[in-house]
DOFILO-726795 format. One record per residue: residue number from 1; residue in three letters; x, y, z of N, C-alpha, C in turn. Coordinates in Angstrom, 1 decimal. Each point is the difference from the previous one (the first is absolute). Layout:
// DOFILO-726795
[NUM; ALA; [X; Y; Z]; [X; Y; Z]; [X; Y; Z]]
...
// end
This chain:
// DOFILO-726795
[1; UNK; [-22.5; -9.3; -4.6]; [1.0; 0.3; 0.8]; [1.2; 1.1; 0.1]]
[2; UNK; [-0.2; 1.1; 1.2]; [1.4; 1.2; -0.5]; [0.7; -0.2; 1.5]]
[3; UNK; [1.1; 1.0; -0.5]; [1.0; 0.1; 1.2]; [0.5; 1.1; 0.2]]
[4; UNK; [-0.4; 0.5; 0.9]; [1.4; 1.2; 0.4]; [1.4; -0.1; 0.7]]
[5; UNK; [0.7; 0.5; -0.3]; [1.7; 0.0; 0.6]; [0.1; 1.3; 0.1]]
[6; UNK; [0.8; -0.1; 1.5]; [-0.1; 1.4; 0.7]; [1.1; 0.0; 0.9]]
[7; UNK; [0.8; 1.2; 0.2]; [1.2; 0.2; 0.6]; [-0.6; 0.4; 1.5]]
[8; UNK; [0.6; -0.6; 0.7]; [-0.3; 0.6; 1.6]; [1.5; 0.4; 0.8]]
[9; UNK; [-0.7; 1.2; 0.5]; [1.3; 0.9; 0.5]; [-0.3; 0.1; 1.3]]
[10; UNK; [0.8; 0.2; 1.0]; [-0.5; 0.5; 1.6]; [1.7; 0.3; 0.5]]
[11; UNK; [-0.7; 0.8; 0.6]; [1.3; 1.0; 1.2]; [-0.5; 0.0; 1.6]]
[12; UNK; [0.4; -0.9; 0.7]; [0.4; 0.1; 1.3]; [-1.9; -0.4; 0.6]]
[13; UNK; [-0.3; -0.8; -0.4]; [-1.6; 0.0; 0.1]; [-0.1; -1.2; 1.2]]
[14; UNK; [1.1; -0.9; -0.3]; [-0.6; -1.5; 0.7]; [-0.4; -0.9; -0.6]]
[15; UNK; [0.2; 0.0; -1.5]; [-1.0; -0.8; -0.8]; [0.4; -1.6; 0.7]]
[16; UNK; [1.1; -0.4; -0.2]; [0.6; -1.3; 0.0]; [0.6; -0.3; 1.4]]
[17; UNK; [0.1; -0.4; 1.0]; [1.0; -0.2; 0.9]; [1.0; -0.8; -0.6]]
[18; UNK; [0.3; -1.0; -1.2]; [1.6; -0.1; -0.1]; [0.3; 1.4; -0.5]]
[19; UNK; [-0.5; 0.6; -1.2]; [0.4; 0.9; -0.5]; [1.3; 1.2; 1.2]]
[20; UNK; [-0.7; -0.1; 0.9]; [0.1; 0.7; 1.4]; [1.5; -0.8; 0.1]]
[21; UNK; [-0.4; -1.4; 0.6]; [1.3; -0.7; 0.6]; [1.4; 0.1; -1.3]]
[22; UNK; [0.0; 0.4; -1.2]; [0.9; -0.2; -0.9]; [0.3; 1.3; -0.6]]
[23; UNK; [-0.7; 1.2; 0.8]; [0.0; 1.1; -0.9]; [1.6; 0.8; 0.6]]
[24; UNK; [0.9; -0.8; 0.5]; [1.3; 0.6; 0.6]; [0.9; -0.8; -0.1]]
[25; UNK; [-0.2; -0.9; -0.8]; [0.6; -1.1; 0.2]; [0.3; -0.4; -2.2]]
[26; UNK; [1.2; 0.7; -0.7]; [0.2; -0.1; -0.9]; [0.2; -1.0; -0.7]]
[27; UNK; [0.2; -1.0; 1.0]; [0.6; -0.8; -0.9]; [-0.8; -1.8; -0.1]]
[28; UNK; [-1.5; 0.8; 0.4]; [-1.0; -0.9; -0.3]; [-1.5; 1.0; -0.6]]
[29; UNK; [-0.3; -1.1; -0.4]; [-1.2; 0.7; -0.7]; [-0.8; -1.1; -0.6]]
[30; UNK; [-1.3; 0.7; -0.2]; [-1.2; -1.0; -0.3]; [-0.2; 0.2; -1.3]]
[31; UNK; [-0.1; -1.4; -0.8]; [0.0; 0.4; -1.5]; [-1.6; 0.0; -0.4]]
[32; UNK; [-0.6; -1.0; 0.6]; [-1.4; -0.6; -0.4]; [-1.0; -0.5; 0.9]]
[33; UNK; [-1.1; 0.6; 0.1]; [-0.8; -1.0; 0.9]; [-1.0; -1.0; -0.9]]
[34; UNK; [0.4; -1.1; 0.2]; [-0.6; -1.2; -0.6]; [-1.4; -0.3; 0.4]]
[35; UNK; [-0.3; 0.0; 1.5]; [-1.5; 0.0; 0.4]; [0.0; 0.3; 1.1]]
[36; UNK; [-1.4; 0.8; 0.3]; [-0.3; 0.2; 1.7]; [-1.4; -0.6; 0.2]]
[37; UNK; [-0.3; -0.1; 1.3]; [-0.4; -0.8; 0.8]; [-0.7; 0.5; 1.2]]
[38; UNK; [-1.4; 0.7; 0.4]; [-0.4; 0.2; 1.0]; [-0.2; -0.8; 1.3]]
[39; UNK; [0.9; 0.3; 1.1]; [-0.1; -0.8; 1.4]; [-0.6; 0.4; 0.8]]
[40; UNK; [-1.6; -0.1; 0.1]; [-0.1; 0.0; 1.4]; [-1.0; 1.8; -0.1]]
[41; UNK; [0.0; 0.2; 0.9]; [-0.4; 1.8; -0.1]; [1.2; 0.8; 0.2]]
[42; UNK; [1.1; -0.6; 0.2]; [1.3; 1.3; 0.3]; [1.1; -0.4; -0.9]]
[43; UNK; [0.0; -0.7; -1.1]; [1.5; -0.3; -0.8]; [0.1; -0.8; -1.2]]
[44; UNK; [1.0; -0.3; -0.1]; [0.2; -0.2; -1.6]; [0.8; -1.4; -0.2]]
[45; UNK; [0.2; -0.7; -0.5]; [0.7; -1.1; -0.4]; [0.1; 0.2; -2.2]]
[46; UNK; [1.5; 0.4; 0.2]; [0.7; 0.1; -1.8]; [1.1; -1.0; -0.2]]
[47; UNK; [0.0; 0.3; -1.4]; [1.2; -0.8; -0.5]; [0.6; 1.3; -0.9]]
[48; UNK; [1.2; 0.1; 0.3]; [0.8; 1.1; -0.5]; [1.1; -0.3; -0.3]]
[49; UNK; [0.7; 0.5; -1.3]; [1.3; 0.0; -0.5]; [1.0; 0.7; 0.6]]
[50; UNK; [1.1; -0.3; 0.7]; [0.7; 0.9; 0.2]; [1.8; 0.1; -0.8]]
[51; UNK; [0.3; 0.7; -0.2]; [1.3; 0.1; 0.0]; [1.2; 0.4; 0.6]]
[52; UNK; [1.3; -0.3; -0.5]; [0.8; 0.5; 0.9]; [0.4; -1.1; 1.0]]
[53; UNK; [0.7; 0.6; 1.2]; [0.5; -0.9; 1.3]; [-0.9; -0.5; 0.7]]
[54; UNK; [0.2; -1.0; -0.4]; [-2.0; -1.0; 0.6]; [0.7; 0.1; 1.6]]
[55; UNK; [1.0; -0.4; 0.5]; [0.2; 0.5; 1.5]; [0.0; 0.7; 0.5]]
[56; UNK; [0.4; 1.1; -0.5]; [-0.8; 1.4; 0.7]; [-1.2; 0.3; 0.2]]
[57; UNK; [-0.9; -0.7; -1.3]; [-1.3; -0.1; -0.2]; [-0.8; -0.6; 1.2]]
[58; UNK; [0.4; -1.3; 0.1]; [-0.6; -0.4; 1.4]; [0.6; 0.7; 1.2]]
[59; UNK; [1.3; 0.6; 0.4]; [-0.1; 0.7; 1.0]; [-1.0; 1.3; 0.1]]
[60; UNK; [-0.1; 0.7; -1.5]; [-1.3; 1.1; 0.5]; [-1.4; -0.6; 0.3]]
[61; UNK; [0.0; -1.1; -0.7]; [-1.8; -0.6; 0.1]; [0.1; -0.1; 1.6]]
[62; UNK; [1.1; -0.7; 0.6]; [0.2; -1.1; 1.2]; [-0.4; 1.9; 1.1]]
[63; UNK; [0.1; 0.8; -0.2]; [0.6; 1.2; 1.1]; [-1.3; 1.0; -0.6]]
[64; UNK; [-1.0; -0.4; -0.9]; [-1.2; 1.2; -0.4]; [-1.2; -0.5; 0.9]]
[65; UNK; [-0.4; 1.2; 0.7]; [-1.0; -0.6; 0.8]; [-1.4; -0.7; -0.6]]
[66; UNK; [0.0; 1.0; -1.0]; [-1.0; -0.8; -0.7]; [0.1; -1.2; -0.9]]
[67; UNK; [0.9; -0.6; 0.3]; [-0.1; -1.4; -0.4]; [-0.3; -1.0; 0.4]]
[68; UNK; [-1.0; -0.9; 0.3]; [-0.2; -0.9; 1.1]; [0.5; -1.4; -0.5]]
[69; UNK; [0.7; -0.3; -1.1]; [0.6; -1.4; -0.6]; [0.2; 0.2; -1.7]]
[70; UNK; [1.1; -0.7; 0.6]; [0.4; -0.2; -2.1]; [1.4; -0.7; 0.0]]
[71; UNK; [0.3; -0.3; -1.2]; [0.7; -1.2; -0.5]; [0.4; 0.5; -1.4]]
[72; UNK; [1.3; 0.0; 0.1]; [0.7; 0.9; -1.8]; [0.7; -1.6; -0.4]]
[73; UNK; [-0.5; -0.2; -1.5]; [0.9; -1.1; -0.2]; [1.1; 0.6; -1.2]]
[74; UNK; [1.0; -1.4; 0.1]; [1.3; 0.7; -0.5]; [0.1; 0.8; -1.7]]
[75; UNK; [-1.8; -0.3; -0.5]; [0.2; 0.6; -1.6]; [-0.9; 1.1; 0.2]]
[76; UNK; [0.2; 0.7; 1.6]; [-0.4; 1.4; 0.0]; [-1.6; 0.3; 0.2]]
[77; UNK; [-1.2; -1.0; 0.0]; [-0.9; -0.3; 0.1]; [-0.6; -0.1; 1.7]]
[78; UNK; [-0.8; 1.3; 0.3]; [-0.1; -0.4; 1.5]; [-1.5; 0.0; 0.4]]
[79; UNK; [-0.1; -0.5; 1.0]; [-1.3; -0.1; 0.5]; [0.0; 0.8; 1.4]]
[80; UNK; [-1.2; 1.5; -0.2]; [0.1; 0.6; 1.3]; [-1.6; 0.2; 0.2]]
[81; UNK; [-0.3; -0.5; 1.3]; [-0.8; 0.1; 1.0]; [0.3; 1.5; 0.7]]
[82; UNK; [-1.0; 1.2; -0.3]; [0.1; 1.1; 1.1]; [-1.2; 0.7; -0.2]]
[83; UNK; [0.2; 1.1; 0.8]; [-1.2; 0.8; 0.7]; [-0.5; 0.7; -0.9]]
[84; UNK; [-1.7; 0.8; -0.1]; [0.0; 0.5; -1.4]; [0.0; 1.5; 0.3]]
[85; UNK; [-0.1; 1.0; -1.0]; [0.0; 1.1; 0.1]; [-1.2; 1.0; -0.6]]
[86; UNK; [-0.9; 1.0; 1.1]; [-1.0; 0.3; -0.8]; [0.1; 0.4; -1.7]]
[87; UNK; [1.0; 0.6; -0.2]; [0.5; 0.0; -1.9]; [-0.2; -1.0; -0.6]]
[88; UNK; [0.5; -1.7; 0.4]; [0.2; -0.7; -0.3]; [-1.4; -0.5; -0.1]]
[89; UNK; [-0.6; 0.3; 1.0]; [-1.6; -0.6; 0.1]; [-0.5; 0.7; -1.0]]
[90; UNK; [-0.2; 0.7; -0.2]; [-0.8; 0.9; -1.3]; [0.2; -0.2; -1.0]]
[91; UNK; [1.6; 0.0; -0.3]; [-0.1; -0.7; -1.4]; [-0.2; -1.2; -0.7]]
[92; UNK; [-0.1; -1.0; 0.7]; [-0.4; -1.6; 0.0]; [-1.2; 0.3; 0.0]]
[93; UNK; [-0.9; 0.6; 0.5]; [-0.9; 0.4; 0.4]; [-0.8; 0.0; -1.3]]
[94; UNK; [0.4; 0.8; -0.7]; [-0.2; 0.4; -1.4]; [-0.5; -1.5; -1.1]]
[95; UNK; [0.8; -0.7; 0.1]; [-0.2; -1.6; -0.6]; [-1.6; -0.6; 0.4]]
[96; UNK; [-0.2; 0.5; 0.9]; [-1.2; -0.9; 0.7]; [-1.5; 0.5; -0.2]]
[97; UNK; [0.6; 1.5; 0.0]; [-1.6; 1.0; 0.0]; [-0.2; 0.6; -1.3]]
[98; UNK; [1.4; -0.4; -0.7]; [-0.3; 0.1; -1.7]; [0.1; -0.7; -1.1]]
[99; UNK; [-0.3; -1.1; 0.6]; [0.0; -1.2; -0.6]; [1.1; 0.3; -1.5]]
[100; UNK; [1.3; 0.0; 0.4]; [1.0; -0.2; -0.6]; [1.0; -1.0; 0.0]]
[101; UNK; [0.9; -0.6; -1.2]; [1.2; -0.9; 0.7]; [1.3; 0.4; 0.1]]
[102; UNK; [0.8; -0.2; 0.6]; [1.2; 0.5; 0.3]; [0.9; -0.8; -1.3]]
[103; UNK; [0.9; 0.0; -0.7]; [0.8; -0.6; -0.9]; [1.3; -0.1; 0.9]]
[104; UNK; [0.5; -1.4; 0.5]; [1.4; 0.0; 0.2]; [1.0; -0.4; -0.8]]
[105; UNK; [1.1; -0.1; 0.5]; [0.4; 1.1; 1.4]; [-0.1; 1.5; -0.3]]
[106; UNK; [0.1; 0.7; 1.0]; [0.2; 1.7; 0.1]; [1.6; 0.3; -0.1]]
[107; UNK; [0.3; 0.6; -1.0]; [1.3; 0.6; 0.4]; [0.7; 1.0; 0.7]]
[108; UNK; [0.6; 0.2; 0.6]; [0.7; 0.9; 0.6]; [1.3; 0.7; -0.5]]
[109; UNK; [0.0; 1.2; -0.3]; [1.5; 0.4; 0.0]; [0.1; 1.7; 0.9]]
[110; UNK; [1.3; 0.7; 0.0]; [0.1; 0.9; 0.4]; [0.7; 1.1; -0.8]]
[111; UNK; [-1.4; 1.4; 0.1]; [0.4; 0.4; -1.2]; [0.9; 1.6; 0.8]]
[112; UNK; [1.1; 0.4; -0.2]; [0.6; 1.1; 0.6]; [-0.3; -0.1; 1.5]]
[113; UNK; [0.2; -1.1; 0.5]; [-0.5; -0.8; 1.6]; [-1.2; 0.3; 0.8]]
[114; UNK; [-0.9; 0.1; -1.5]; [-1.4; 0.0; 0.6]; [-0.6; -1.6; -0.6]]
[115; UNK; [-0.5; -0.8; 1.3]; [-1.0; -1.2; -0.8]; [-1.2; 0.4; -0.7]]
[116; UNK; [0.7; -1.4; -1.3]; [-1.1; -0.2; -1.0]; [-0.7; -0.9; -0.2]]
[117; UNK; [-1.2; -0.3; 0.1]; [-0.7; -1.2; -0.3]; [-0.7; -0.2; -1.3]]
[118; UNK; [0.1; -0.9; -0.6]; [-0.7; 0.0; -1.4]; [-1.0; -1.3; 0.1]]
[119; UNK; [-1.1; 0.7; -0.2]; [-1.2; -0.6; 0.2]; [-0.9; -0.1; -1.3]]
[120; UNK; [-0.7; -1.4; -0.1]; [-1.2; 0.1; -0.8]; [-1.3; -1.2; 0.0]]
[121; UNK; [-0.6; 1.1; 0.2]; [-1.6; -0.6; 0.1]; [-1.0; -0.5; -1.3]]
[122; UNK; [-0.6; -1.2; 0.4]; [-0.6; -0.4; -1.3]; [-1.5; 0.0; 0.1]]
[123; UNK; [-0.7; -0.1; -0.5]; [-1.3; 0.4; 0.1]; [-1.2; 0.7; -1.0]]
[124; UNK; [-1.3; 0.5; 0.6]; [-0.6; 0.9; -1.3]; [0.7; 1.2; 0.0]]
[125; UNK; [-0.6; 0.9; -1.1]; [0.3; 1.0; 0.3]; [-0.4; 1.1; 1.0]]
[126; UNK; [-1.2; -0.4; 0.5]; [-0.8; 0.7; 1.0]; [0.7; -0.2; 1.2]]
[127; UNK; [0.4; -1.2; 0.4]; [0.7; -0.8; 0.9]; [1.3; 1.0; 0.4]]
[128; UNK; [1.0; -0.2; -1.2]; [1.5; 0.7; 0.2]; [-0.3; 1.5; -0.1]]
[129; UNK; [-0.8; 0.4; -0.5]; [-0.3; 1.3; 0.8]; [-0.2; 0.6; 0.9]]
[130; UNK; [-0.9; -0.9; 0.7]; [-0.4; 0.2; 1.4]; [0.8; -0.1; 0.7]]
[131; UNK; [1.0; -0.8; -0.3]; [1.2; -1.2; 1.0]; [1.3; 1.5; -0.2]]
[132; UNK; [0.4; 0.2; -0.9]; [0.6; 1.0; 0.1]; [-0.2; 1.8; 0.9]]
[133; UNK; [-1.0; -0.1; -0.7]; [-0.8; 1.8; 0.7]; [0.3; -0.8; 1.9]]
[134; UNK; [0.1; -1.4; 0.2]; [-0.5; 0.1; 1.3]; [1.2; 0.0; 1.1]]
[135; UNK; [1.5; 0.0; -0.9]; [1.2; -0.1; 0.6]; [0.2; 1.3; 0.8]]
[136; UNK; [0.5; -0.8; 1.4]; [-0.1; 1.3; 0.9]; [1.1; 1.6; -0.4]]
[137; UNK; [-0.3; 1.1; 0.4]; [0.6; 1.0; -0.6]; [1.5; 0.2; 0.5]]
[138; UNK; [0.0; -0.6; 1.2]; [1.7; -0.3; 0.1]; [1.0; -0.7; -0.7]]
[139; UNK; [-0.6; -0.5; -0.8]; [0.8; -1.3; -1.1]; [-0.4; 1.2; -1.6]]
[140; UNK; [1.1; 0.0; -0.8]; [0.0; 1.1; -1.0]; [0.0; -1.0; -0.9]]
[141; UNK; [-1.2; 0.0; -1.1]; [0.0; -1.2; -1.0]; [0.1; 1.0; -1.6]]
[142; UNK; [1.2; -0.8; -0.9]; [0.2; 0.1; -1.0]; [-0.9; -1.0; -0.8]]
[143; UNK; [-0.6; 0.4; -1.1]; [-0.5; -0.9; -0.7]; [1.1; -0.1; -1.0]]
[144; UNK; [0.4; -1.7; -0.6]; [0.7; -0.4; -0.7]; [-0.7; -0.3; -1.2]]
[145; UNK; [-0.8; -0.9; 0.2]; [-0.7; -0.5; -1.2]; [-1.7; -0.7; 0.2]]
[146; UNK; [-0.5; -0.1; -1.0]; [-1.4; 0.0; 0.1]; [-0.7; -0.8; -0.9]]
[147; UNK; [-0.8; -0.9; -0.1]; [-0.1; -0.7; -0.9]; [-0.7; -1.4; 0.0]]
[148; UNK; [-0.2; -0.6; -1.5]; [-0.8; -1.6; 0.3]; [1.5; -0.6; 0.9]]
[149; UNK; [-0.3; -0.9; 0.8]; [1.3; -0.5; 0.6]; [0.3; -1.3; -1.3]]
[150; UNK; [1.9; 0.1; 0.7]; [0.6; -1.0; -0.9]; [1.3; -0.4; 1.5]]
[151; UNK; [-0.4; -1.5; 0.1]; [1.3; -0.4; 0.7]; [1.0; 0.4; 0.1]]
[152; UNK; [0.7; 0.4; 1.0]; [1.4; 0.7; -0.3]; [1.1; -1.1; 0.1]]
[153; UNK; [1.0; 0.1; -0.6]; [1.1; -1.0; 0.2]; [0.6; 0.5; 0.7]]
[154; UNK; [0.6; -1.3; 0.8]; [0.7; 0.3; 1.3]; [1.6; 0.9; -0.1]]
[155; UNK; [0.3; 0.5; 0.9]; [1.7; 0.6; -0.2]; [0.6; -1.2; 0.8]]
[156; UNK; [1.5; 0.4; -0.6]; [0.9; -0.9; 0.8]; [0.0; 0.4; 1.3]]
[157; UNK; [0.0; 1.7; 0.5]; [0.0; 0.1; 1.4]; [-0.9; -0.4; 1.3]]
[158; UNK; [-1.0; -0.5; -0.7]; [-1.8; -1.1; 0.5]; [0.8; -1.2; 0.0]]
[159; UNK; [0.7; -0.6; -0.9]; [0.2; -1.0; -0.4]; [1.1; -1.1; 0.9]]
[160; UNK; [1.4; 0.9; -0.1]; [1.6; 0.1; 0.4]; [0.1; 1.1; 1.0]]
[161; UNK; [0.2; -0.8; 1.3]; [1.3; 1.0; 0.7]; [1.0; 0.5; -0.5]]
[162; UNK; [0.2; 1.1; 0.6]; [1.6; 0.8; -0.2]; [1.1; -0.9; -0.5]]
[163; UNK; [0.2; -0.6; 1.1]; [0.9; -1.3; -0.3]; [0.2; -0.7; -1.2]]
[164; UNK; [-1.5; -0.6; -0.3]; [0.0; -1.0; -1.0]; [0.1; 0.7; -1.5]]
[165; UNK; [-0.3; 1.4; 0.1]; [0.0; 1.0; -1.1]; [1.2; -0.4; -0.4]]
[166; UNK; [1.1; 0.5; 1.3]; [1.5; 0.1; -0.4]; [0.6; -0.9; -0.5]]
[167; UNK; [-0.1; -1.5; 0.2]; [0.3; -0.9; 0.3]; [-0.3; -0.1; -2.2]]
[168; UNK; [-1.2; -0.2; 0.0]; [-0.8; -0.5; -1.3]; [0.8; 1.0; -0.9]]
[169; UNK; [0.3; 1.9; 0.1]; [0.6; 0.7; -0.8]; [1.4; -0.1; -0.5]]
[170; UNK; [0.3; -1.1; 1.7]; [1.9; -0.2; -0.4]; [0.0; -1.4; -1.1]]
[171; UNK; [-1.0; -0.6; 0.4]; [-0.3; -1.2; -0.9]; [0.1; 0.3; -1.7]]
[172; UNK; [-1.0; 0.8; 0.2]; [-0.1; 0.6; -1.4]; [1.3; 0.5; -0.7]]
[173; UNK; [0.5; 0.8; 0.8]; [1.1; 1.1; -0.5]; [1.2; -1.3; -0.3]]
[174; UNK; [-0.1; -0.7; 0.6]; [1.3; -1.3; -0.2]; [-0.3; -1.2; -0.8]]
[175; UNK; [-1.3; -0.1; -1.4]; [-0.4; -0.7; -0.6]; [-0.7; -1.0; 0.6]]
[176; UNK; [-0.2; 0.0; 1.4]; [-0.3; -1.5; -0.1]; [-1.2; -0.6; -0.7]]
[177; UNK; [-0.8; 1.0; -0.3]; [-1.3; -0.2; -0.9]; [0.3; -0.2; -1.4]]
[178; UNK; [1.0; 0.1; -0.3]; [0.6; 0.1; -1.5]; [-0.1; -1.2; -0.6]]
[179; UNK; [-0.2; -0.4; -1.3]; [0.1; -1.0; -0.9]; [1.3; -0.4; -0.5]]
[180; UNK; [1.0; -0.6; 0.0]; [0.2; -0.8; 1.4]; [0.4; 0.6; 1.1]]
[181; UNK; [-0.4; -0.6; 1.0]; [0.5; 1.1; 1.6]; [1.2; 0.4; -0.1]]
[182; UNK; [-0.1; 1.6; 0.7]; [1.2; 0.6; -0.4]; [1.2; -0.1; 1.3]]
[183; UNK; [-0.6; -0.7; 1.1]; [0.7; -0.3; 1.5]; [-1.0; -1.2; 1.1]]
[184; UNK; [0.5; -0.3; 1.0]; [-0.1; -1.2; 0.6]; [-0.6; 0.3; 1.5]]
[185; UNK; [-0.8; -0.6; 0.6]; [-0.2; 0.3; 1.3]; [1.2; 0.5; 0.6]]
[186; UNK; [0.8; -0.9; 0.2]; [2.0; -0.1; 0.6]; [0.1; 1.7; -0.1]]
[187; UNK; [0.2; 0.4; -1.5]; [0.4; 1.7; -0.2]; [-1.3; 1.1; 0.4]]
[188; UNK; [-1.5; -0.5; 0.2]; [-0.7; 0.7; 0.5]; [-0.1; 0.3; 1.3]]
[189; UNK; [0.7; -1.2; 0.5]; [0.0; -0.1; 1.8]; [1.2; 0.7; 0.3]]
[190; UNK; [1.1; 0.3; -0.8]; [1.4; 0.7; 0.6]; [-0.2; 1.5; -0.4]]
[191; UNK; [-1.3; 0.4; -1.0]; [0.2; 1.6; -0.3]; [-1.0; 0.6; 0.9]]
[192; UNK; [-0.5; -1.0; 0.5]; [-1.4; 0.5; 1.1]; [0.5; -0.4; 1.5]]
[193; UNK; [1.3; -0.7; 0.3]; [0.0; -0.2; 1.1]; [-0.7; -1.0; 0.8]]
[194; UNK; [-0.5; -1.4; -1.0]; [-0.9; -0.7; 0.7]; [0.7; -1.1; -0.1]]
[195; UNK; [-0.7; -1.2; 0.7]; [0.3; -1.4; -0.1]; [-0.9; -0.1; -1.6]]
[196; UNK; [1.0; -1.1; -0.9]; [-1.1; -0.6; -0.9]; [-1.0; -0.4; 0.1]]
[197; UNK; [-0.5; -1.1; 1.1]; [-1.0; -0.5; 0.3]; [-1.2; 1.2; 0.6]]
[198; UNK; [0.3; 1.3; 0.3]; [-0.9; 1.0; 0.4]; [-0.5; 0.7; -1.3]]
[199; UNK; [1.3; 0.2; -0.7]; [-0.4; 0.8; -0.9]; [-1.1; -1.1; -1.3]]
[200; UNK; [0.4; -1.0; 0.1]; [-1.1; -1.2; -0.8]; [-1.4; 0.2; 0.4]]
[201; UNK; [-0.3; 0.0; 1.6]; [-1.2; -0.2; 0.4]; [-0.5; 1.9; 0.1]]
[202; UNK; [0.8; 1.1; -0.4]; [-0.6; 0.7; 0.0]; [-0.6; 0.3; -1.6]]
[203; UNK; [0.5; -0.6; -0.7]; [-0.7; 0.1; -1.6]; [-0.7; -0.5; -0.2]]
[204; UNK; [-0.1; -1.3; 0.8]; [-1.4; -1.1; -0.4]; [-1.5; 1.0; 1.4]]
[205; UNK; [0.4; 0.7; 0.2]; [-0.9; 0.9; 0.7]; [-0.7; 0.9; -0.4]]
[206; UNK; [1.0; 0.7; -1.1]; [-0.2; 1.4; -0.8]; [-0.4; -0.6; -1.0]]
[207; UNK; [0.3; -1.0; -0.6]; [-0.6; -0.7; -1.2]; [-1.7; -0.6; 0.5]]
[208; UNK; [0.1; -0.5; 1.0]; [-1.5; -0.1; 0.6]; [-1.0; 0.9; 0.2]]
[209; UNK; [0.4; 1.3; 0.4]; [-0.4; 1.1; 0.3]; [-0.8; 0.7; -1.4]]
[210; UNK; [1.0; 0.0; -1.0]; [0.0; 0.7; -1.3]; [-1.1; -0.6; -0.8]]
[211; UNK; [0.1; -2.0; 0.0]; [-0.7; -0.5; -1.1]; [-1.7; -0.1; 1.0]]
[212; UNK; [0.1; 0.2; 1.2]; [-1.4; 0.0; 0.9]; [-0.5; 1.4; -0.7]]
[213; UNK; [0.7; 0.9; 0.3]; [-1.1; 1.5; -0.4]; [-0.1; 0.5; -1.2]]
[214; UNK; [1.0; -0.4; -0.9]; [-0.3; -0.1; -0.9]; [-0.5; -0.5; -1.6]]
[215; UNK; [-0.3; -1.5; 0.5]; [0.1; -0.7; -1.0]; [-1.9; -0.8; 0.7]]
[216; UNK; [-1.0; 0.3; -1.1]; [-1.4; -0.3; 0.5]; [0.3; -1.5; 0.4]]
[217; UNK; [-0.9; -0.1; 1.2]; [-0.2; -1.5; 0.3]; [0.9; -0.9; 0.9]]
// end
């Protein structure tokens, strides 16, 4: 079993309606695509990880003509049902036409303002070669790695929201995880301008997400 990891970039191609919706909103970004599922013949439902101002994200999604339905959780995970685009149809068709499997999540970054998706396909050498060759010409493909498949380790960006990472970094810097512990919930709450109970709840969620992501079983 082999895998191929590629970086996909595109400019003004109408690839993803949600990227179009957030393109002019610097306070909100899509960090990762956790899963996508076709809905009938004309749309997709997906789970994405959002970073930034979640209330603003809700406003943007509400105003987008391409979005049929959505919900955004307090952790930044969003369910979105939106209308399909021809280029997205072509990309997802690769999975069905060439017998490759997509490794989740798909991570997104912006390089010099240009969106980039880091995608890992898994399958046989023949299937992978055909799949990469079938990527539409409107999308630029950069090969990052190919070889024997190794399950990638989750990154903090895909496990924790930006706010959770900020709280974790503050807790670590303050010595919360030192032995013996160098600070308390109340002191962290003062530093973060949050209630002690809110800090405790955030840390429990952070620890749960990290353990379930990085510890087998």
